[in-house]
N, C-alpha and C positions, 0 to 999 in steps of 0.2 A: 395783757401777756403777747409778745409778738408771734406772729403766725408766719407761714411760709412765705406769703407775699409781703414780706419786710425786709428791711436792711437796717443793721446797727452801724453807724458811722464814727470812725475814730478820730483821735486828734490829729492824725497825719492828713487825713482827708481834707480837714477845715484849713490846716497849716497849707497845703497845696493850693487850695481854692483861693486863698487871701494873699498868698506871699509867691505863688509861682510866677515867674515871667514868661514861661512856656504857652503860647496861644492854645496848643491842642489839650492841654492839662486843663487850662481855665474853661475850654469848651465843653470838656466832659464833665467837670465837676459842677458847671452851671446848668448843664443838662439833668445831670442827676437830682440836683435840688430841686429844679422847676417839674421833674417827673409826677404825674399822679398815678402811675402805675402800680406803686406800692406805698405802704407805710414807711414813715422814716423814723427811726429811733436814734438817739444819742444819750449815752451814759452821762449821769452826773459828775463822774469822774472824768470823763472827756471835756466837758464843760469847764471843770476846774483847771485842768491841764491848758486848755486853749486859752482861758482867761489869764492865766498865769503868764503864758508865753507872749501873749499881746502887750501886758502890761509892761514886759522887758523891751519889747519891740516898738510898740505904739503909744504907750501911755496909757493912763487910766480910762480916758474918754473912749479912745478906740477899743480898749479891752470890753468895756461895758456895753457899748453900742453893738458890737460883733457877739458878744455872748448872750445878750438880750435878743438880738436878731435870730440866733440859732434856736434858741429857747422858745421863741414864738413859731417857728417853722417846723421844727422837730418835737417828736415826743420825748420827754426826758423819762430815762429809767432810773430810779432810785437803786441804790446799792443796799440789800438787806439780804443776809444769808437765809433767813426763814422764808422771805416771799420777794424773789428777785424783780418781779415785774409787777 
């Protein structure tokens, strides 16, 4: 279960990280991903949305590579109304 010292990242964060052309945004998102100061979580819904958007923009290989990378770095939260974490 997520605690106070954790963050849950959403689809927009990952879209900015992979598709932004602004160096300031890329620096920020890279620092967030590399930080060990807190636990990082991502919803399985976010992974689905991100994969779908990458399929449209970059194709199957890009979508699978990026989605798997996120799943390796972040703890994935399943969606369950009885036990959300």
